[in-house]
VEXDREN-2710 file (C-alpha; in Angstrom, 1 decimal):
% VEXDREN-2710
k/r/px/py/pz
1/MET/97.0/101.3/46.7
2/ILE/93.6/101.3/45.8
3/CYS/92.5/102.0/42.0
4/ILE/88.8/102.9/40.9
5/PRO/88.6/102.2/37.4
6/VAL/86.4/105.5/35.3
7/MET/84.7/103.1/32.3
8/GLU/81.5/105.7/31.7
9/PRO/80.0/105.8/28.6
10/THR/80.7/109.4/27.2
11/GLN/83.5/111.9/27.4
12/ARG/81.0/113.7/30.1
13/GLU/80.1/111.4/31.9
14/ALA/83.7/109.9/32.2
15/LEU/85.1/113.2/33.3
16/ARG/83.4/113.7/35.9
17/ALA/84.0/110.2/37.3
18/ALA/87.2/111.0/36.9
19/ALA/86.9/114.2/38.7
20/LYS/85.6/112.4/41.6
21/SER/87.1/109.6/42.1
22/ALA/90.6/111.0/41.7
23/VAL/89.6/112.2/45.2
24/LEU/88.3/109.3/46.7
25/ALA/91.3/106.7/45.3
26/ASP/95.4/106.7/45.3
27/VAL/95.2/105.6/41.2
28/ILE/92.3/106.0/39.0
29/GLU/92.1/103.8/35.8
30/LEU/91.0/105.5/32.5
31/ARG/89.5/102.4/30.6
32/MET/89.5/104.1/26.7
33/ASP/88.1/101.1/25.9
34/TRP/84.8/101.8/27.5
35/ILE/85.1/105.0/26.9
36/ALA/83.3/105.8/23.0
37/ASP/84.4/109.6/22.4
38/GLY/87.5/109.6/24.9
39/ASP/89.8/112.3/24.9
40/VAL/92.9/111.0/26.8
41/SER/94.2/114.2/27.8
42/GLU/91.6/116.0/28.9
43/LEU/90.4/113.0/31.5
44/ILE/93.7/113.1/32.6
45/SER/93.3/117.0/33.3
46/ALA/90.4/117.1/34.6
47/ALA/91.8/114.4/37.3
48/ARG/95.0/116.3/37.8
49/ARG/92.8/119.5/38.7
50/ALA/90.8/117.3/41.2
51/SER/93.7/115.4/43.0
52/ALA/97.6/116.4/42.5
53/GLY/98.4/113.1/43.7
54/VAL/96.5/111.2/42.3
55/LYS/98.0/108.7/39.7
56/VAL/96.2/107.6/36.6
57/ILE/97.0/104.0/34.3
58/VAL/95.5/104.6/30.9
59/THR/94.6/101.0/29.2
60/CYS/92.7/100.0/26.1
61/ARG/91.2/96.9/26.7
62/ARG/91.1/94.0/24.0
63/ARG/87.9/92.9/23.4
64/GLU/89.5/89.3/24.4
65/GLU/90.5/89.3/27.5
66/PHE/86.9/91.1/28.4
67/LEU/84.3/89.1/27.5
68/LEU/82.3/89.0/30.9
69/ALA/78.7/88.6/30.1
70/GLN/78.3/85.6/32.2
71/GLU/77.9/87.6/35.2
72/ASN/75.5/90.0/33.8
73/LEU/78.1/93.3/33.3
74/PRO/76.8/95.5/30.8
75/ALA/78.6/94.1/26.6
76/LEU/81.3/96.2/25.3
77/PRO/81.1/99.1/23.5
78/ALA/80.0/97.6/19.7
79/LYS/82.9/99.5/18.0
80/GLU/87.0/98.3/18.8
81/ARG/89.7/100.5/18.2
82/THR/92.1/98.7/16.0
83/GLY/95.6/98.3/17.3
84/ALA/97.6/101.0/15.5
85/ALA/94.3/103.7/17.1
86/LYS/94.7/102.1/20.2
87/MET/99.5/102.8/20.0
88/LYS/98.0/105.9/18.9
89/LEU/96.2/106.8/21.7
90/LEU/98.6/104.9/24.7
91/GLU/101.1/107.3/22.9
92/LYS/99.2/110.4/23.3
93/ALA/98.6/109.3/26.8
94/VAL/102.3/109.1/27.3
95/LEU/103.3/112.6/26.1
96/SER/99.7/113.9/28.4
97/GLY/101.3/112.7/31.6
98/ALA/100.1/109.2/32.2
99/ASP/101.6/107.8/35.1
100/PHE/101.0/104.0/34.2
101/ILE/100.0/102.5/30.6
102/ASP/99.1/99.3/30.1
103/ILE/99.7/97.3/27.7
104/GLU/98.4/93.1/27.4
105/LEU/101.0/90.3/26.7
106/ALA/98.6/89.4/23.8
107/GLU/99.6/93.1/21.8
108/GLY/102.6/91.4/21.2
109/ALA/106.7/91.8/21.6
110/ARG/107.2/94.5/19.3
111/ALA/103.9/96.6/20.5
112/ILE/105.2/96.1/24.2
113/SER/108.9/97.6/23.4
114/ARG/107.9/100.5/21.5
115/MET/105.9/101.6/24.5
116/ARG/108.1/100.9/26.7
117/SER/110.7/103.1/25.0
118/LEU/108.2/106.1/24.5
119/CYS/107.2/105.9/28.9
120/HIS/110.6/105.9/29.8
121/LYS/112.4/108.7/27.7
122/ARG/110.0/110.9/29.4
123/PRO/112.0/113.6/32.1
124/ASN/109.6/111.9/34.1
125/PRO/109.0/107.8/32.9
126/ALA/105.7/106.7/33.1
127/ARG/105.3/102.6/33.7
128/LEU/104.9/100.4/32.0
129/ILE/102.3/97.3/32.7
130/VAL/102.1/94.5/30.7
131/SER/99.1/92.8/31.6
132/TRP/97.2/89.1/31.1
133/HIS/93.7/88.4/32.0
134/ASP/91.3/85.2/31.7
135/PRO/87.6/85.4/32.0
136/PHE/86.9/81.7/31.9
137/LYS/89.2/80.5/34.1
138/THR/92.9/80.1/36.3
139/PRO/95.6/78.4/34.9
140/SER/97.4/76.3/37.5
141/LEU/100.7/77.8/39.9
142/ASN/103.0/76.5/37.0
143/GLY/100.9/78.2/34.4
144/LEU/100.6/81.1/35.9
145/LYS/104.1/81.3/36.8
146/LYS/105.1/80.9/32.6
147/ILE/102.7/83.5/31.7
148/PHE/104.2/85.8/34.8
149/ASP/107.9/85.6/33.5
150/ALA/106.8/85.9/29.6
151/CYS/105.5/89.7/30.6
152/VAL/108.3/90.3/32.5
153/GLN/110.6/89.0/29.2
154/ALA/108.2/91.3/27.3
155/GLY/109.7/94.7/29.2
156/ALA/106.7/95.0/32.4
157/ASP/108.0/97.6/34.6
158/ILE/104.5/96.2/36.5
159/VAL/103.3/92.9/35.9
160/LYS/98.8/92.5/36.0
161/MET/97.9/88.9/36.0
162/VAL/94.0/88.6/36.6
163/PRO/91.9/84.8/35.9
164/TYR/88.7/84.0/36.6
165/ALA/88.1/82.2/39.6
166/ARG/86.0/78.8/39.6
167/SER/86.5/77.7/42.7
168/LEU/87.7/79.3/46.2
169/SER/90.9/77.4/45.8
170/ASP/92.1/79.7/41.9
171/ASN/92.8/82.2/44.7
172/ALA/95.3/80.2/46.9
173/ALA/97.2/80.1/43.0
174/VAL/96.9/83.8/42.6
175/LEU/98.2/84.7/46.1
176/SER/100.7/82.1/45.5
177/LEU/101.8/83.8/42.5
178/MET/102.8/87.3/44.3
179/ASP/105.1/85.2/46.5
180/TYR/106.8/84.1/42.9
181/ALA/107.0/87.6/42.4
182/LYS/108.2/89.5/45.4
183/ASP/111.2/86.4/45.5
184/GLN/112.0/87.8/42.0
185/GLY/112.0/91.5/43.1
186/ARG/109.2/92.5/40.5
187/GLU/106.1/94.3/41.3
188/ILE/102.7/92.9/40.5
189/ILE/99.0/93.5/40.0
190/ALA/97.4/90.2/40.9
191/MET/93.8/89.1/42.0
192/CYS/91.2/86.7/40.6
193/MET/87.8/88.3/39.3
194/GLY/84.5/86.6/40.0
195/GLU/82.5/86.2/43.0
196/LYS/84.6/83.3/43.8
197/GLY/87.8/85.3/43.5
198/GLN/86.8/88.5/45.9
199/ILE/88.7/86.5/48.5
200/SER/92.0/87.3/46.0
201/ARG/91.4/90.8/45.9
202/ILE/90.5/91.6/49.9
203/LEU/94.0/90.0/50.5
204/ALA/96.2/90.7/47.8
205/PRO/97.5/94.2/49.1
206/SER/98.3/93.3/51.9
207/ARG/100.5/90.1/50.1
208/GLY/102.0/92.4/47.9
209/SER/99.9/93.0/45.0
210/PHE/100.9/96.7/43.9
211/LEU/97.5/97.3/43.7
212/GLY/93.8/96.4/44.1
213/PHE/90.5/98.2/43.0
214/ALA/88.0/98.9/43.7
215/VAL/84.4/100.8/42.0
216/LEU/82.6/104.1/43.5
217/PRO/78.8/102.7/44.8
218/GLY/76.7/102.4/41.6
219/GLY/79.4/102.9/39.3
220/ARG/80.1/100.7/36.9
221/PRO/82.4/97.3/37.7
222/SER/85.8/97.0/35.4
223/ALA/85.7/93.0/36.1
224/PRO/83.0/90.9/38.3
225/GLY/83.5/90.1/41.9
226/GLN/84.7/93.8/42.4
227/LEU/83.9/95.7/46.1
228/THR/83.3/99.0/46.5
229/LEU/85.9/101.4/47.5
230/ARG/84.3/101.6/50.7
231/GLU/84.8/97.7/51.2
232/MET/88.1/97.2/50.7
233/ARG/89.0/100.7/52.5
234/ALA/87.3/98.7/55.5
235/PHE/89.4/95.4/54.5
236/GLN/92.9/97.8/54.5
237/LYS/91.9/99.2/58.1
238/LEU/90.9/95.4/59.1
239/LEU/94.1/93.6/57.6
240/SER/96.7/96.2/58.7
241/GLY/99.4/94.6/60.7
242/ARG/97.6/91.5/60.9
243/GLN/97.8/90.0/58.3
244/ARG/100.0/86.6/59.4
245/PHE/96.5/85.1/61.6
246/PHE/94.9/85.1/58.1
247/GLU/95.7/82.4/55.7
248/PRO/94.2/81.8/51.8
249/PRO/91.9/79.6/51.4
250/GLN/93.4/75.8/50.3
251/GLY/89.9/74.2/50.0
252/ASP/86.4/75.0/48.3
253/LEU/84.7/75.8/51.7
254/HIS/86.6/78.2/54.0
255/PHE/85.8/79.3/57.7
256/VAL/87.1/81.7/60.5
257/LEU/87.5/81.8/63.5
258/LEU/87.0/85.9/64.8
259/GLY/88.4/87.2/67.8
260/ASN/90.7/89.3/69.7
261/PRO/93.8/88.1/70.5
262/VAL/93.7/84.6/68.6
263/ARG/96.8/84.2/69.0
264/GLN/96.7/81.3/71.0
265/SER/93.6/79.4/70.2
266/LEU/93.8/76.1/68.9
267/SER/90.7/76.0/67.1
268/PRO/92.5/76.1/63.8
269/LEU/94.3/72.8/64.7
270/MET/90.7/71.1/65.8
271/HIS/88.8/71.9/62.8
272/GLN/91.4/71.2/60.6
273/ALA/91.7/67.5/62.1
274/ALA/88.1/67.5/61.8
275/PHE/88.1/68.3/58.6
276/ARG/91.1/66.0/57.2
277/THR/89.1/62.6/59.1
278/MET/85.6/63.9/57.8
279/GLY/87.3/64.0/53.8
280/ILE/86.0/67.0/53.4
281/ASN/88.1/70.0/52.1
282/ALA/88.2/72.9/53.5
283/SER/90.1/75.5/55.4
284/TYR/89.4/77.6/58.6
285/SER/91.6/80.4/60.3
286/ALA/92.4/82.7/62.9
287/PHE/90.8/86.0/62.3
288/CYS/92.1/88.7/65.0
289/VAL/89.9/91.5/64.5
290/THR/89.7/95.0/65.3
291/ASP/86.3/96.3/63.4
292/LEU/83.3/93.6/64.1
293/ALA/81.5/95.1/61.6
294/ALA/84.2/95.2/58.7
295/ALA/84.8/91.9/59.6
296/VAL/81.4/90.2/59.3
297/ALA/80.9/92.0/56.3
298/GLY/83.9/90.2/55.0
299/ILE/82.4/87.2/55.8
300/ARG/79.7/88.1/53.1
301/ALA/82.0/89.2/51.0
302/MET/84.0/86.1/50.2
303/ASN/81.3/83.8/51.1
304/ILE/82.8/82.6/54.0
305/GLN/80.5/79.4/54.7
306/GLY/80.8/79.9/58.7
307/ALA/82.5/81.4/61.9
308/SER/83.3/81.3/65.4
309/VAL/83.0/83.5/67.5
310/THR/85.2/84.5/70.5
311/ILE/86.2/86.9/73.3
312/PRO/84.9/89.4/73.2
313/PHE/82.5/89.8/70.3
314/LYS/79.6/87.2/71.4
315/THR/77.5/89.2/72.0
316/ALA/78.1/92.5/70.0
317/VAL/78.0/90.5/67.0
318/MET/74.4/90.1/67.1
319/ASP/74.4/93.6/65.9
320/PHE/75.2/92.3/62.6
321/LEU/73.4/89.2/61.7
322/ASP/70.2/88.1/59.9
323/GLU/68.9/86.0/62.3
324/ILE/69.5/84.3/65.8
325/ASP/69.0/81.0/66.4
326/ALA/66.3/80.4/69.3
327/ASP/68.6/79.5/72.0
328/ALA/71.1/82.1/71.3
329/ALA/68.5/84.7/71.8
330/ALA/68.1/83.3/74.5
331/VAL/71.1/83.0/75.8
332/GLY/72.0/86.4/74.7
333/ALA/75.0/85.4/72.9
334/VAL/76.5/84.1/70.1
335/ASN/79.3/81.8/68.9
336/THR/78.7/80.4/65.4
337/ILE/77.5/81.9/62.8
338/VAL/76.4/79.9/59.5
339/ASN/75.8/81.6/56.0
340/ASP/72.9/80.2/54.4
341/HIS/73.5/81.5/50.5
342/GLY/74.1/84.7/52.2
343/ARG/72.1/84.8/55.3
344/LEU/74.4/84.8/58.2
345/ILE/72.3/83.3/61.3
346/GLY/73.5/83.2/64.7
347/HIS/73.7/80.0/67.1
348/ASN/75.6/79.4/70.1
349/THR/77.2/76.0/70.7
350/ASP/78.6/77.0/74.6
351/TRP/75.7/76.2/76.3
352/SER/74.9/72.6/75.0
353/ALA/78.7/71.5/75.0
354/LEU/79.1/72.5/78.6
355/MET/75.7/70.7/79.7
356/ASP/76.8/67.6/77.7
357/ALA/80.0/67.9/80.0
358/LEU/78.5/67.8/82.9
359/ARG/76.0/65.5/82.3
360/GLU/79.1/63.1/82.2
361/GLU/79.8/64.0/85.7
362/THR/76.5/64.6/87.3
363/GLN/72.8/64.7/87.5
364/LEU/72.0/68.6/87.0
365/LYS/68.2/68.7/87.9
366/GLY/67.8/70.5/91.2
367/LYS/71.1/71.8/91.9
368/LYS/72.7/74.5/92.6
369/PHE/75.4/75.7/90.1
370/ILE/77.4/79.4/91.0
371/ILE/78.4/80.5/88.2
372/LEU/81.6/83.3/87.9
373/GLY/81.6/85.9/85.6
374/ALA/79.2/87.7/83.5
375/GLY/80.3/88.0/79.7
376/GLY/78.7/85.4/76.9
377/THR/80.3/82.3/78.3
378/ALA/78.7/83.3/81.7
379/ARG/75.3/83.7/79.6
380/ALA/75.5/80.4/77.7
381/ALA/76.0/78.9/81.4
382/ALA/72.9/80.5/83.5
383/TYR/70.9/79.3/80.2
384/GLY/72.0/75.7/80.1
385/ILE/72.0/75.4/83.8
386/THR/68.0/76.7/84.0
387/LYS/66.5/74.8/80.7
388/GLU/68.2/71.6/82.5
389/GLY/66.3/72.3/85.5
390/GLY/69.1/73.6/88.1
391/ARG/69.2/77.0/89.5
392/PRO/71.8/79.3/88.6
393/ILE/73.9/81.5/90.5
394/ILE/75.9/84.6/89.8
395/VAL/79.1/85.9/90.9
396/ASN/81.0/88.2/89.2
397/ARG/83.8/90.6/90.6
398/THR/82.1/93.7/89.0
399/PRO/78.6/93.8/90.3
400/GLU/76.8/95.8/87.7
401/LYS/77.5/93.6/85.2
402/GLY/77.0/90.6/86.8
403/ARG/73.5/92.0/88.7
404/LYS/72.6/92.5/85.2
405/LEU/73.2/89.5/84.1
406/ALA/71.4/87.9/87.2
407/ASP/68.3/89.8/86.0
408/ARG/67.9/88.4/83.1
409/PHE/67.7/85.0/84.2
410/ASP/65.8/85.9/87.5
411/CYS/68.9/84.9/89.2
412/PRO/70.7/85.6/92.8
413/PHE/73.8/87.5/92.3
414/TYR/76.7/88.0/94.7
415/PRO/79.8/90.2/94.1
416/LEU/83.4/87.9/94.7
417/MET/84.3/88.9/97.4
418/GLU/81.2/87.3/99.3
419/ILE/81.8/84.0/97.3
420/GLY/82.8/82.3/100.8
421/LYS/78.9/82.1/101.9
422/VAL/77.3/81.1/98.7
423/ARG/76.2/77.2/99.4
424/ALA/75.8/75.4/96.2
425/PHE/76.5/71.7/94.8
426/GLY/79.1/72.9/92.0
427/LEU/81.2/75.7/90.5
428/ILE/81.5/77.2/87.4
429/ASN/84.3/79.2/85.8
430/THR/83.8/81.1/83.2
431/THR/86.6/84.0/83.7
432/PRO/89.5/84.3/81.7
433/VAL/91.6/83.9/84.6
434/GLY/94.2/80.7/84.1
435/MET/94.4/81.2/80.7
436/PHE/97.7/80.7/79.4
437/PRO/100.4/82.3/80.4
438/ASP/99.0/82.7/83.4
439/SER/98.6/78.9/83.9
440/HIS/98.8/79.1/87.6
441/SER/96.0/81.5/88.8
442/SER/92.8/81.1/90.1
443/PRO/89.5/82.8/90.5
444/VAL/88.6/81.8/93.6
445/ASP/90.6/80.4/97.1
446/SER/91.5/77.3/96.8
447/SER/89.8/77.2/100.9
448/ILE/86.4/77.6/99.4
449/LEU/86.9/74.3/97.1
450/ASN/85.8/72.2/100.0
451/GLY/81.7/73.0/99.5
452/PHE/81.8/71.9/96.0
453/ARG/80.7/68.6/94.7
454/ILE/81.8/69.5/91.0
455/VAL/83.9/72.1/89.4
456/ALA/84.6/72.7/85.9
457/ASP/86.6/75.3/84.2
458/VAL/85.5/76.6/80.4
459/ILE/89.6/77.5/80.2
460/TYR/91.6/74.4/78.0
461/ASN/95.0/76.0/77.6
462/PRO/96.0/74.5/80.0
463/LEU/94.9/71.5/80.5
464/LYS/94.6/72.2/83.8
465/THR/94.2/75.2/85.0
466/GLY/95.2/76.3/88.7
467/LEU/91.5/76.1/89.5
468/ILE/90.9/72.6/88.5
469/ARG/94.1/71.2/90.4
470/ASP/92.9/73.0/93.2
471/ALA/89.8/71.2/93.3
472/GLU/91.2/67.9/92.7
473/ALA/93.7/68.3/95.7
474/LYS/90.3/68.9/98.0
475/GLY/88.6/65.8/96.5
476/CYS/85.9/67.5/94.0
477/ARG/85.0/65.7/90.7
478/VAL/86.2/68.2/88.1
479/VAL/85.3/68.7/84.0
480/PRO/88.6/70.7/82.3
481/GLY/87.4/72.8/79.9
482/LEU/89.2/71.2/77.0
483/GLU/85.8/68.7/76.8
484/MET/83.6/72.0/77.0
485/PHE/85.9/73.1/73.9
486/VAL/85.6/70.0/71.6
487/ARG/81.8/69.8/72.0
488/GLN/81.1/73.7/71.0
489/GLY/83.7/73.4/68.0
490/ALA/82.2/69.3/67.3
491/ARG/78.3/71.3/67.4
492/GLN/79.6/73.8/64.8
493/LEU/80.9/71.3/62.2
494/ASN/77.4/70.2/62.5
495/LEU/75.6/73.6/61.8
496/TRP/78.1/73.6/59.0
497/THR/78.2/70.5/56.9
498/GLY/75.3/68.6/58.2
499/ARG/77.5/66.2/59.1
500/LYS/78.7/64.1/62.8
501/ALA/81.7/65.4/63.8
502/PRO/84.7/63.2/64.5
503/LEU/84.5/63.9/68.4
504/ALA/87.4/62.1/69.7
505/VAL/89.9/63.2/66.7
506/MET/89.2/66.6/67.8
507/ARG/89.8/66.1/71.1
508/ASN/93.2/64.4/70.6
509/ALA/94.7/66.6/68.3
510/VAL/94.3/69.5/71.0
511/ARG/95.5/67.5/73.8
512/GLU/98.3/66.3/72.2
513/ARG/99.3/70.2/71.2
514/LEU/99.1/70.8/74.8
515/MET/100.7/68.2/76.3
516/ARG/103.4/69.4/74.2
517/HIS/103.3/72.7/76.3
518/GLU/102.3/71.6/79.8
519/PHE/103.3/74.1/82.0
END
């Protein structure tokens, strides 16, 4: 569920905001510490008239738990209600039909007990949220657990805990706290405040938080780092049913892989091995994408430092970026995103990685290479061969896509059925044919391989595809996909960190994993 806070400075403005928010959100929160002349009964009635199904939280926050001027949020109203006035207001909210009453742990056991008793006396009981906020820092996980236990012991139906994130790793502590609550069978609302806490706001609902908070476009956020309702809805859709592919950040830097599918990708294994060797406190997660626009928005909102892009988004992602590197623009595909202080820049490391791997085996200038396929990796191969002074020949099962790519690079095109008629020095497969689990398939009949001196495959899982095995049997020099995969990843790391990547470590990490699952 998503909750929109209502915190306009006057009753008149708050009535309009309550009615509007009630239609759009699952829950609204009436922040009576903000609404200077607020009548809680009228506000609840306005919300109910707008939407019979909306739930209403009423709270009156203590000043000590809302000292947020460091992120340029407007200050609280000058006058704060006394403790007695707050209790009277919350009692009125219960009698007026509020669904939830939020009272801070700091109000003390006596006030909380009194409010709990009043909530539960109703024919349709209101639920009591006992909340705790720290506007300056996030305690350790053990510290958070102690505060959670105190909220439970005070009589909370639902515990709410919101600290301030000073680093991305603070999000991990809060997300782990939700697991602690789940193990105890307790409901919790948890997230981090601040720009570095945005990732917890996005992930919390799918990790078990009772609800998340969002603000209407142009509305007044109730805490720093709060996302808009549209952004939260987009992330809910994006993460629905796919949370297992995206884990919370464990370091100060965070990188992701965007693709569909990503289940079999070894990019996380490879990059994490490199980060450990380089002494970089960072994490890398595979993200199965159904909505590319929302995924790119997520990179911006969560301040993710970089991303890898794989099938089927290498071309489509270009429409959502701020800048495209010259080589990536020439290729017409992006496999790497660099987040430069909020400006997303697209690069392509596929073409250079493939050329590096091929140059280990042969000179490229003046030689013809058949390129199987017409997708993003085929574009990279055609660009690289052309740039190295070679001559690409596009061969594809679908003529329309193949001719379009051939026209882009001013090179010949042949349908796949005519590949036997084409003479070339080398063959590069960029199609997914032969990828695990269909590991023994090959995109071409082995009989045509007699005419090639070198055969390359961009597929790295399995280590030796059916095409590579057939080519070895025919006496061809071969370039397995592992080399391109590792080299493109190494170039990504260089773009993200400015440092040379440990190529041997990355290669060994991937090879060892694949050897344990040889087909």
